[in-house]
C-alpha positions, 0 to 999 in steps of 0.5 A, spaced: 499 499 500 503 507 498 503 512 502 504 519 501 511 523 504 513 530 503 518 530 497 525 532 499 531 531 494 532 523 495 526 523 491 529 528 485 531 523 480 525 519 481 520 525 479 524 526 474 522 520 471 515 519 473 515 527 469 519 525 463 514 519 463 508 522 465 508 529 462 511 528 454 511 534 450 510 539 455 515 544 455 519 542 462 519 535 459 523 537 453 529 540 457 535 536 460 534 531 466 540 534 469 536 541 468 530 539 470 533 535 476 535 542 478 530 546 477 526 541 481 531 541 486 531 549 487 524 548 487 523 543 493 527 548 497 523 554 495 519 558 501 511 557 500 513 550 495 509 543 497 511 537 495 508 530 496 510 524 493 506 517 493 511 511 495 510 504 495 516 500 498 521 505 497 518 507 489 515 513 488 509 512 484 506 519 484 508 526 486 505 533 486 508 540 488 504 546 489 505 553 492 501 558 495 503 564 490 505 563 483 507 570 482 511 570 488 515 563 486 517 564 479 521 570 482 524 567 487 526 562 482 529 567 477 533 570 482 536 564 485 537 561 478 542 566 476 545 565 483 547 557 480 552 559 475 551 551 473 543 552 471 545 558 467 550 554 463 545 548 462 540 553 460 544 556 455 548 550 453 540 548 452 539 554 447 545 552 442 543 545 442 535 546 441 534 553 440 526 552 440 525 548 446 529 554 449 525 560 447 519 555 449 523 554 456 524 562 455 516 563 455 515 560 462 518 567 464 511 570 462 506 564 465 505 567 472 501 574 469 497 569 463 495 564 468 493 570 474 486 568 476 482 574 481 485 573 487 487 566 487 495 565 488 496 558 490 497 552 484 497 546 484 503 546 479 504 539 477 501 531 478 504 526 475 502 518 477 506 512 474 501 510 469 501 502 471 499 505 478 493 509 475 486 509 478 489 507 484 486 513 487 494 516 488 492 522 484 487 523 489 490 522 495 496 527 493 492 533 491 488 532 498 496 532 502 497 539 497 490 542 500 491 540 507 498 544 506 494 550 504 488 549 509 493 549 515 497 556 511 489 558 510 488 559 503 481 559 502 482 556 494 487 555 488 487 553 481 491 548 477 491 549 469 489 544 465 489 543 457 483 544 453 485 538 450 487 533 456 480 530 458 482 525 463 484 531 467 479 535 466 475 529 469 479 528 474 480 535 477 471 535 476 471 529 481 475 533 486 470 539 484 475 544 481 470 549 476 473 551 470 474 559 470 477 561 465 480 559 457 487 562 455 492 560 450 499 559 453 505 555 450 501 555 443 495 550 446 489 552 450 488 551 457 483 551 462 483 555 469 481 551 474 478 553 481 477 549 488 475 553 494 478 549 499 
């Protein structure tokens, strides 16, 4: 039986593998795995970020990451990235070897302004579950763990962005009482901003 625990640096390799497996074609999946690992390492060290994973016999079967304030998080991450020369070097190398991907990743800097919805600042940033473990309530358990962290911080609501074409994800969030709030264009696709009162 899987248990839900807080994410830490020991889980980074596993969550990078799951991220790449479960989210093919997404911007962060396109970057070098070492750069993605560096991103998650920084993310987990950033205040107001909560992460959980599902463990089954020490194997990570799913993970979730959320923040209490997306705009503040992106400002902090940009500052941290510029403080890490090795990450800047990897990012620039990615730009030289894959300019299209480089510019897509660069577009992430504008993500917070495109995904704003009213006064809702908290956001579920990413959730992924091993495809072999779907339909076992792992995703639901991860979302509930994140919600508990938000409740402790007295956050009344939070949001998640879901690609319009991803009907399975939209149904998953509908079953968790998320409601469609807005349709936006970003990263060349249409996305719904879904929100939930806690």
